[in-house]
N, CA, C and O atoms as a GROMACS GRO file, in nm:
protein
  304
    1CYS      N    1   2.050   1.250  -1.165
    1CYS     CA    2   1.975   1.123  -1.151
    1CYS      C    3   1.977   1.040  -1.269
    1CYS      O    4   1.970   0.918  -1.260
    2ARG      N    5   1.985   1.106  -1.388
    2ARG     CA    6   1.986   1.029  -1.510
    2ARG      C    7   2.106   0.915  -1.497
    2ARG      O    8   2.220   0.947  -1.464
    3GLY      N    9   2.070   0.791  -1.524
    3GLY     CA   10   2.178   0.690  -1.536
    3GLY      C   11   2.197   0.618  -1.401
    3GLY      O   12   2.275   0.524  -1.389
    4PHE      N   13   2.118   0.669  -1.296
    4PHE     CA   14   2.135   0.600  -1.164
    4PHE      C   15   2.086   0.462  -1.174
    4PHE      O   16   2.154   0.373  -1.122
    5ARG      N   17   1.970   0.430  -1.238
    5ARG     CA   18   1.917   0.304  -1.250
    5ARG      C   19   2.018   0.210  -1.314
    5ARG      O   20   2.041   0.100  -1.266
    6ASP      N   21   2.080   0.257  -1.429
    6ASP     CA   22   2.178   0.184  -1.488
    6ASP      C   23   2.291   0.140  -1.408
    6ASP      O   24   2.334   0.026  -1.420
    7LEU      N   25   2.344   0.226  -1.323
    7LEU     CA   26   2.441   0.207  -1.229
    7LEU      C   27   2.410   0.093  -1.116
    7LEU      O   28   2.493   0.011  -1.077
    8CYS      N   29   2.288   0.103  -1.074
    8CYS     CA   30   2.245  -0.006  -0.984
    8CYS      C   31   2.246  -0.136  -1.055
    8CYS      O   32   2.292  -0.236  -0.998
    9VAL      N   33   2.200  -0.141  -1.168
    9VAL     CA   34   2.192  -0.272  -1.252
    9VAL      C   35   2.329  -0.320  -1.261
    9VAL      O   36   2.352  -0.438  -1.233
   10GLU      N   37   2.432  -0.231  -1.301
   10GLU     CA   38   2.575  -0.277  -1.318
   10GLU      C   39   2.627  -0.332  -1.178
   10GLU      O   40   2.715  -0.418  -1.174
   11ALA      N   41   2.575  -0.285  -1.077
   11ALA     CA   42   2.628  -0.314  -0.937
   11ALA      C   43   2.551  -0.440  -0.882
   11ALA      O   44   2.568  -0.483  -0.768
   12GLY      N   45   2.462  -0.497  -0.977
   12GLY     CA   46   2.386  -0.616  -0.936
   12GLY      C   47   2.266  -0.587  -0.860
   12GLY      O   48   2.213  -0.680  -0.800
   13LEU      N   49   2.215  -0.470  -0.856
   13LEU     CA   50   2.100  -0.427  -0.772
   13LEU      C   51   1.979  -0.398  -0.871
   13LEU      O   52   1.913  -0.295  -0.865
   14ASP      N   53   1.958  -0.503  -0.966
   14ASP     CA   54   1.862  -0.464  -1.066
   14ASP      C   55   1.716  -0.477  -1.009
   14ASP      O   56   1.622  -0.429  -1.074
   15ARG      N   57   1.696  -0.536  -0.897
   15ARG     CA   58   1.567  -0.549  -0.842
   15ARG      C   59   1.534  -0.448  -0.734
   15ARG      O   60   1.431  -0.460  -0.667
   16ILE      N   61   1.622  -0.348  -0.716
   16ILE     CA   62   1.599  -0.253  -0.609
   16ILE      C   63   1.478  -0.163  -0.643
   16ILE      O   64   1.445  -0.145  -0.760
   17LEU      N   65   1.415  -0.109  -0.543
   17LEU     CA   66   1.310  -0.006  -0.559
   17LEU      C   67   1.383   0.125  -0.545
   17LEU      O   68   1.445   0.149  -0.442
   18LEU      N   69   1.378   0.210  -0.645
   18LEU     CA   70   1.433   0.352  -0.641
   18LEU      C   71   1.314   0.446  -0.629
   18LEU      O   72   1.221   0.452  -0.710
   19TYR      N   73   1.328   0.523  -0.514
   19TYR     CA   74   1.233   0.627  -0.496
   19TYR      C   75   1.322   0.758  -0.490
   19TYR      O   76   1.436   0.759  -0.444
   20VAL      N   77   1.256   0.870  -0.540
   20VAL     CA   78   1.316   1.004  -0.528
   20VAL      C   79   1.210   1.108  -0.493
   20VAL      O   80   1.094   1.095  -0.532
   21GLY      N   81   1.251   1.210  -0.421
   21GLY     CA   82   1.152   1.301  -0.382
   21GLY      C   83   1.204   1.418  -0.339
   21GLY      O   84   1.326   1.430  -0.325
   22GLY      N   85   1.118   1.520  -0.311
   22GLY     CA   86   1.165   1.652  -0.254
   22GLY      C   87   1.156   1.756  -0.370
   22GLY      O   88   1.073   1.747  -0.460
   23ASN      N   89   1.242   1.850  -0.360
   23ASN     CA   90   1.249   1.958  -0.443
   23ASN      C   91   1.346   1.912  -0.562
   23ASN      O   92   1.468   1.929  -0.553
   24LEU      N   93   1.288   1.855  -0.668
   24LEU     CA   94   1.356   1.786  -0.764
   24LEU      C   95   1.398   1.868  -0.887
   24LEU      O   96   1.484   1.823  -0.962
   25VAL      N   97   1.338   1.992  -0.912
   25VAL     CA   98   1.361   2.075  -1.020
   25VAL      C   99   1.358   2.219  -0.968
   25VAL      O  100   1.295   2.250  -0.868
   26VAL      N  101   1.426   2.304  -1.040
   26VAL     CA  102   1.428   2.448  -1.013
   26VAL      C  103   1.315   2.505  -1.102
   26VAL      O  104   1.306   2.465  -1.218
   27GLY      N  105   1.225   2.599  -1.051
   27GLY     CA  106   1.135   2.667  -1.134
   27GLY      C  107   0.994   2.614  -1.098
   27GLY      O  108   0.968   2.556  -0.993
   28LYS      N  109   0.903   2.643  -1.202
   28LYS     CA  110   0.772   2.613  -1.166
   28LYS      C  111   0.708   2.507  -1.280
   28LYS      O  112   0.606   2.528  -1.345
   29THR      N  113   0.786   2.395  -1.287
   29THR     CA  114   0.753   2.283  -1.373
   29THR      C  115   0.637   2.208  -1.312
   29THR      O  116   0.650   2.157  -1.200
   30PRO      N  117   0.515   2.199  -1.385
   30PRO     CA  118   0.402   2.114  -1.317
   30PRO      C  119   0.450   1.987  -1.265
   30PRO      O  120   0.535   1.925  -1.328
   31TRP      N  121   0.399   1.937  -1.145
   31TRP     CA  122   0.437   1.816  -1.089
   31TRP      C  123   0.437   1.700  -1.190
   31TRP      O  124   0.538   1.632  -1.207
   32PRO      N  125   0.313   1.674  -1.261
   32PRO     CA  126   0.317   1.564  -1.346
   32PRO      C  127   0.420   1.540  -1.461
   32PRO      O  128   0.444   1.430  -1.512
   33GLU      N  129   0.477   1.659  -1.495
   33GLU     CA  130   0.597   1.666  -1.593
   33GLU      C  131   0.714   1.624  -1.508
   33GLU      O  132   0.796   1.546  -1.558
   34VAL      N  133   0.730   1.664  -1.393
   34VAL     CA  134   0.842   1.633  -1.306
   34VAL      C  135   0.849   1.474  -1.287
   34VAL      O  136   0.946   1.406  -1.320
   35GLU      N  137   0.741   1.428  -1.233
   35GLU     CA  138   0.716   1.294  -1.198
   35GLU      C  139   0.755   1.202  -1.329
   35GLU      O  140   0.837   1.111  -1.326
   36ALA      N  141   0.683   1.242  -1.440
   36ALA     CA  142   0.709   1.161  -1.563
   36ALA      C  143   0.857   1.158  -1.593
   36ALA      O  144   0.911   1.055  -1.634
   37ARG      N  145   0.925   1.273  -1.572
   37ARG     CA  146   1.071   1.268  -1.604
   37ARG      C  147   1.146   1.170  -1.530
   37ARG      O  148   1.226   1.092  -1.582
   38PHE      N  149   1.118   1.174  -1.399
   38PHE     CA  150   1.194   1.080  -1.300
   38PHE      C  151   1.163   0.932  -1.324
   38PHE      O  152   1.248   0.845  -1.305
   39LEU      N  153   1.032   0.905  -1.369
   39LEU     CA  154   0.980   0.768  -1.384
   39LEU      C  155   1.048   0.710  -1.514
   39LEU      O  156   1.080   0.592  -1.527
   40ALA      N  157   1.066   0.818  -1.617
   40ALA     CA  158   1.133   0.774  -1.734
   40ALA      C  159   1.281   0.744  -1.711
   40ALA      O  160   1.342   0.670  -1.787
   41MET      N  161   1.339   0.802  -1.604
   41MET     CA  162   1.484   0.783  -1.574
   41MET      C  163   1.506   0.645  -1.500
   41MET      O  164   1.619   0.605  -1.470
   42GLY      N  165   1.393   0.579  -1.473
   42GLY     CA  166   1.398   0.456  -1.407
   42GLY      C  167   1.369   0.445  -1.263
   42GLY      O  168   1.379   0.338  -1.203
   43PHE      N  169   1.331   0.559  -1.206
   43PHE     CA  170   1.278   0.557  -1.066
   43PHE      C  171   1.142   0.492  -1.050
   43PHE      O  172   1.055   0.516  -1.134
   44ASP      N  173   1.118   0.414  -0.951
   44ASP     CA  174   0.985   0.366  -0.937
   44ASP      C  175   0.886   0.453  -0.890
   44ASP      O  176   0.770   0.442  -0.931
   45ARG      N  177   0.921   0.552  -0.797
   45ARG     CA  178   0.820   0.652  -0.762
   45ARG      C  179   0.895   0.782  -0.750
   45ARG      O  180   1.015   0.784  -0.722
   46ALA      N  181   0.826   0.886  -0.769
   46ALA     CA  182   0.870   1.024  -0.743
   46ALA      C  183   0.771   1.086  -0.655
   46ALA      O  184   0.651   1.084  -0.680
   47ALA      N  185   0.826   1.147  -0.544
   47ALA     CA  186   0.735   1.206  -0.443
   47ALA      C  187   0.757   1.360  -0.451
   47ALA      O  188   0.869   1.411  -0.454
   48PRO      N  189   0.639   1.432  -0.455
   48PRO     CA  190   0.653   1.577  -0.462
   48PRO      C  191   0.695   1.634  -0.327
   48PRO      O  192   0.689   1.564  -0.226
   49PRO      N  193   0.735   1.748  -0.324
   49PRO     CA  194   0.769   1.819  -0.207
   49PRO      C  195   0.648   1.809  -0.108
   49PRO      O  196   0.532   1.829  -0.146
   50GLY      N  197   0.683   1.777   0.023
   50GLY     CA  198   0.577   1.773   0.132
   50GLY      C  199   0.518   1.642   0.140
   50GLY      O  200   0.421   1.627   0.215
   51THR      N  201   0.564   1.543   0.071
   51THR     CA  202   0.517   1.405   0.079
   51THR      C  203   0.543   1.348   0.224
   51THR      O  204   0.657   1.355   0.271
   52ARG      N  205   0.446   1.294   0.292
   52ARG     CA  206   0.448   1.247   0.416
   52ARG      C  207   0.526   1.111   0.424
   52ARG      O  208   0.515   1.034   0.328
   53ILE      N  209   0.597   1.078   0.522
   53ILE     CA  210   0.661   0.953   0.539
   53ILE      C  211   0.564   0.840   0.539
   53ILE      O  212   0.594   0.732   0.489
   54GLU      N  213   0.454   0.862   0.590
   54GLU     CA  214   0.340   0.757   0.589
   54GLU      C  215   0.298   0.716   0.450
   54GLU      O  216   0.262   0.601   0.424
   55THR      N  217   0.303   0.813   0.361
   55THR     CA  218   0.276   0.778   0.221
   55THR      C  219   0.381   0.694   0.152
   55THR      O  220   0.355   0.603   0.074
   56VAL      N  221   0.503   0.735   0.189
   56VAL     CA  222   0.609   0.658   0.134
   56VAL      C  223   0.616   0.516   0.188
   56VAL      O  224   0.647   0.426   0.110
   57ILE      N  225   0.589   0.488   0.321
   57ILE     CA  226   0.589   0.372   0.371
   57ILE      C  227   0.472   0.284   0.318
   57ILE      O  228   0.487   0.163   0.300
   58GLU      N  229   0.361   0.347   0.293
   58GLU     CA  230   0.248   0.282   0.224
   58GLU      C  231   0.282   0.229   0.084
   58GLU      O  232   0.249   0.117   0.046
   59TRP      N  233   0.354   0.321   0.008
   59TRP     CA  234   0.403   0.272  -0.125
   59TRP      C  235   0.496   0.163  -0.116
   59TRP      O  236   0.482   0.066  -0.190
   60LEU      N  237   0.592   0.170  -0.029
   60LEU     CA  238   0.679   0.055  -0.009
   60LEU      C  239   0.619  -0.081   0.008
   60LEU      O  240   0.658  -0.183  -0.047
   61GLY      N  241   0.512  -0.069   0.096
   61GLY     CA  242   0.432  -0.191   0.129
   61GLY      C  243   0.363  -0.240   0.001
   61GLY      O  244   0.377  -0.358  -0.032
   62ARG      N  245   0.292  -0.157  -0.069
   62ARG     CA  246   0.235  -0.198  -0.192
   62ARG      C  247   0.325  -0.238  -0.304
   62ARG      O  248   0.297  -0.323  -0.388
   63ASP      N  249   0.432  -0.170  -0.300
   63ASP     CA  250   0.539  -0.210  -0.410
   63ASP      C  251   0.606  -0.338  -0.381
   63ASP      O  252   0.630  -0.414  -0.476
   64PHE      N  253   0.640  -0.371  -0.261
   64PHE     CA  254   0.697  -0.489  -0.224
   64PHE      C  255   0.601  -0.612  -0.252
   64PHE      O  256   0.640  -0.718  -0.303
   65ALA      N  257   0.473  -0.586  -0.214
   65ALA     CA  258   0.360  -0.690  -0.241
   65ALA      C  259   0.349  -0.715  -0.384
   65ALA      O  260   0.338  -0.830  -0.427
   66ALA      N  261   0.352  -0.601  -0.468
   66ALA     CA  262   0.346  -0.621  -0.605
   66ALA      C  263   0.452  -0.710  -0.660
   66ALA      O  264   0.425  -0.802  -0.737
   67ARG      N  265   0.579  -0.680  -0.618
   67ARG     CA  266   0.694  -0.766  -0.655
   67ARG      C  267   0.672  -0.902  -0.619
   67ARG      O  268   0.703  -0.989  -0.701
   68GLU      N  269   0.624  -0.933  -0.509
   68GLU     CA  270   0.588  -1.083  -0.482
   68GLU      C  271   0.496  -1.140  -0.571
   68GLU      O  272   0.500  -1.261  -0.593
   69GLN      N  273   0.407  -1.061  -0.630
   69GLN     CA  274   0.305  -1.110  -0.734
   69GLN      C  275   0.374  -1.094  -0.867
   69GLN      O  276   0.304  -1.118  -0.965
   70GLY      N  277   0.501  -1.057  -0.889
   70GLY     CA  278   0.553  -1.069  -1.023
   70GLY      C  279   0.535  -0.939  -1.088
   70GLY      O  280   0.576  -0.930  -1.204
   71LEU      N  281   0.474  -0.826  -1.028
   71LEU     CA  282   0.461  -0.711  -1.091
   71LEU      C  283   0.572  -0.615  -1.066
   71LEU      O  284   0.645  -0.621  -0.967
   72GLN      N  285   0.580  -0.520  -1.165
   72GLN     CA  286   0.698  -0.417  -1.139
   72GLN      C  287   0.684  -0.337  -1.014
   72GLN      O  288   0.777  -0.324  -0.934
   73ARG      N  289   0.555  -0.281  -0.999
   73ARG     CA  290   0.517  -0.196  -0.888
   73ARG      C  291   0.372  -0.184  -0.885
   73ARG      O  292   0.306  -0.200  -0.988
   74ALA      N  293   0.316  -0.153  -0.763
   74ALA     CA  294   0.183  -0.126  -0.754
   74ALA      C  295   0.128   0.011  -0.816
   74ALA      O  296   0.192   0.116  -0.809
   75GLU      N  297   0.013   0.000  -0.871
   75GLU     CA  298  -0.035   0.128  -0.929
   75GLU      C  299  -0.055   0.219  -0.810
   75GLU      O  300  -0.094   0.185  -0.698
   76ALA      N  301  -0.021   0.349  -0.854
   76ALA     CA  302  -0.051   0.466  -0.764
   76ALA      C  303  -0.182   0.478  -0.708
   76ALA      O  304  -0.209   0.572  -0.634
   0.00000   0.00000   0.00000
């Protein structure tokens, strides 16, 4: 996943929202560390395993609204 944001920018997709989720690491890394790692890679949101689609849809609505207001993303 590292470098994916840069590839999107190179392709002219610099305003795209990037979400990632599911089983993102092997082992027992605490979720806050996993989330921070993926946010640092340029993802807008990282969803832990078991995240419901309704949650992701809510994030999308809030993040699109934040973009309309000139913000990068809505706060979690």
